[in-house]
C-alpha positions, 0 to 999 in steps of 0.5 A, a space after each residue: 229574288 227577282 223582286 229584290 234585284 229589281 229593288 236594289 236597282 230602283 235604289 241605285 237609280 234614285 241614288 245616282 247623282 245624275 238622277 238627283 240632279 234631274 230631281 232638283 231641277 224637277 222640283 224647281 220647275 214645280 215651284 215655279 209652276 205653283 207660283 204662277 198659280 197653276 196657270 201654266 201646267 207644263 209639268 202637268 197636274 202633278 207638278 202643280 200638287 208637288 209645288 203647292 205641297 212644298 210651299 205649303 210645308 216650307 213656304 218660301 224656304 221651299 226654294 232652297 230644297 232644289 238648290 240644296 239637292 242640286 248642290 249635293 248632286 253636283 259635288 257627287 258628280 265631280 267626285 267630291 264625297 260629302 260627310 254625313 254631317 254635311 247632309 244634316 247641316 244642309 237639312 238644318 239650313 232649309 228647316 231653320 230658314 223656314 222657321 225664320 221666315 215663319 216669323 213673318 208668316 211666310 214659312 209654311 206649316 212647319 215654319 209657322 208652327 215651330 216659330 209659334 212654339 219658340 215665340 210662345 216659349 222664348 219670346 220673339 227676339 231670343 228666338 230670332 237670336 238662336 235661330 240666327 246662331 244655329 243658321 250660322 253654325 250650319 252654314 259655316 261650322 268651323 268658323 263659328 267654333 273658332 269665334 267661340 273658342 277665341 271668345 271663351 278663351 278671352 273671357 277666361 283669361 280676362 276674368 281669371 287674372 287678379 287686377 293687382 297681378 295684371 297690373 304688376 305684370 304690365 309694369 314689369 317689362 324689362 329690357 336686356 342685351 343679347 349679343 349686342 342686339 336689344 331684346 324687348 321682352 315681358 316679365 314672365 311667370 314661372 308657375 307651370 299653369 302659366 307655361 301650359 297656357 302660354 304654349 297653347 296660346 302660341 300653338 294656336 296661332 295667336 299674336 302672343 307668340 313665344 319668340 323675343 323680338 331681336 333688335 336691329 333692322 326689322 320689317 315692322 314699323 314698330 318693335 313688337 313686345 312678345 312674350 318669351 317662353 317661360 323660365 326653365 323650372 326643370 332641372 337634369 333630373 329624368 325618370 328613372 329606368 325602373 319605371 320600364 320593363 326589361 327585355 324578355 330573357 333570350 331562350 336557348 334556340 340553338 337546336 332550332 337554328 341548327 336544324 333550320 340551317 340544315 334544312 336551308 342547305 338541303 333546300 339549296 341543294 334540292 333547287 340546284 342553288 350553289 351556296 351553303 350557310 356559313 354564319 347564323 345570328 339570332 335576333 328578337 323576331 327572326 334568325 338571319 342565315 348568311 349564305 355564301 354563294 359559289 361562283 356563277 350563282 345568281 341572286 335572282 335564283 335564289 329570289 325566285 325559289 324563295 317561296 319554295 324554300 319558305 314552305 320547305 321550312 314549314 313557314 308561309 311562302 312570304 315569311 322568308 326574306 332576303 336582306 342584301 343591305 347588311 353592312 359589313 357582310 358583303 359577299 354573303 346573302 342574308 336569309 331572314 327566317 322567323 323564329 318560333 320563340 319570339 322575344 319581347 323588347 323592352 324600352 328600358 334596355 334600348 335606352 340604356 344601350 343607346 345612352 352614349 349616342 342619344 346624348 348627342 341627339 336633340 330628339 332621340 327615337 328608339 326605334 327598336 332592335 334590328 335582326 343582328 341584335 343591335 339597338 336602332 336610334 335615330 335623331 328626329 331633328 335630323 330625320 326631320 319627319 317620320 311616317 309610320 304605317 301598319 294595319 290592325 294588330 301590327 304593333 303601330 300604336 305601341 310603337 308610337 307610344 314607345 317613340 313618345 316615351 323615348 322623348 320623355 326620357 330625353 327632355 323636360 317640358 322646357 325643351 320638348 313640347 308635344 302636340 297630340 292629334 288623336 281622331 280615334 279618341 283613345 290612342 293618346 288618352 293615357 298621355 292626358 295631363 302630361 306637362 310636355 303636352 301643349 294644351 290637351 289631346 286633340 280629338 276633333 278635326 276642326 281643332 286639328 286644322 286650327 292647331 296645324 294652322 297655328 303651328 304654321 304661324 309659330 314656324 313663321 314667327 320662329 323664322 322671323 326671329 332667327 333671321 333677325 338673330 342671324 341664326 340658322 335654326 333654333 339649336 344655334 339660337 338656343 346656344 346664344 349666350 345669355 339668351 333668356 328666351 329659348 325655343 322648345 322643339 315641337 313634336 307633332 304626333 298624328 295617330 290617324 292621318 287618314 281619318 283627318 284627310 277623309 273628313 277635311 282633305 286639303 284643310 289638313 294636308 295643306 298645313 302638314 305639307 307646309 310644316 313638313 316642307 319648312 318646319 325643320 329649321 324652326 324645330 317643329 317635327 312631324 310623326 304621321 301614322 296611318 292604318 291605310 297607306 294607300 295612294 290617296 292618303 299618302 300623297 306625292 307631296 307628303 312622300 317627298 317631304 316625310 323621308 323617314 318611314 317606319 312600316 309594320 305589316 300592311 295589307 297588301 303589296 300595293 300598300 307596301 309599295 306606296 309606303 316604301 316603294 318596294 314590297 315586303 311590308 305585307 310579309 312581316 310577322 306583326 306585333 312590332 315587326 317592322 321595316 325602317 327607312 332611314 334616308 341617311 342609310 342604305 336600304 331597309 332595316 328590319 326591326 323589332 319595336 319595344 314594348 311599353 305598357 299603359 302602367 309604364 306611361 302612367 308612372 312616367 307621367 306622374 314623375 313629370 307631374 310632380 318633379 
């Protein structure tokens, strides 16, 4: 045991960033001593051996080794955690440098050997081209990937268009009038494939953004010809509600409610709290018992004994919750007690029950059923962004799917475009091929960065068009009579924000915060989800600019405080039991999120693909 402890201590010392920085300095002096031919042995014979050994293996590129280790050590000293792929990139830079220098017989044994093999196999010039390309990828992978993405897109667009059609398109541009302002647009294609390509190009931030050029005073020296949105090809047809499952029928819980009500009265009497249960409402996950306190009774007394009451009722000490924010029940204390036979909520009943209210909304989200059995439906356009949190097993992923399906039942691809970012690679895979998607489901972090930055450019372009047209938001712009180029709403859904922030940090947080701050009037809205609602993930800027919160069960009171600014989410029951914070309403609303299966999503996707 003592030897094992000594070994662990030695490993910790060697992995310490200050030790690594000292090693990098030592390696640099070893190389300097070797370069002097061993005449100035200020590091002794060991330094000479190390210096000559590194030079023999790596040649001139051996000088990159102390530079690389010193850079890594400084990053760790400053608290900047590097991804594992960064270490491989740095190692690749050193080895590739040795091989490139090996072409001039100065790459040491490693560089010279690898270069000899490459030169014999591929030839001198092809080998150098490949080595320089790999070197650039290791040095700046994100920038190089963007170059290849744009080159690939350019080549595909160049060779996939028939010359005759291109000539017809270029000569078919026309002019129109829009409320007395001149509009310069290009002729548009009505094919669904062109619609997807146009939207993908627009989101990725290219110059051919979807927005008309409104005449009048312009900041540009010349009018810019921009491609409008494709002609609307979808009518008023929407998916059938029969594609969705109905809610589970209510079970007879009168005996359970009656017994629990009597036990609450007994518990209040035992703890000398003056009050009595006067009303009971059974919801899908809890039964709410309204207690009327008598004169002189303090709510703090009931809160203090709440864990004891919960134990008295046969539940964990944090299972029973007080709700003081129920409208129409002023003067009564709502005690929420979990029921043993929870009811599964289907999205079909929610859509049916909220059809009247959602008709006036631009982006209706059916959140779920509250504790009193009433449906909760909000307009994302008014929210305007939503933050979703929940640990494993809390029902967060299914709830996000139900929010997306809620949008699919309301709007066609002409009016709603979805950007789905899924670092886990499996959560949104069943939405692949959906016509509402802008491009493909994004699974790589560098693609997510490029997409979000492209959205900020779309936002800026839309604001320029709104300013020229004299409108405040896209709803007013789309209502312009005779407008041939309406702007669809764009909903960005990020399933695991923590993974993106851990890998890219400010590169992700920057565009996310900018969209949250400004994108509302431009019709771009965010739904951000995370399993880890910690302070380093949900930063102050994100909390300030994303006012809507939907929280399922989290790991601790600290996480609940981060997401809701109060405790409570750690005591939820899981499987869709959540708390919703609407900035336009008072307090928290406890809800049961609806259940949506993959088969239901597939049926809805097939409908939109063949409509």
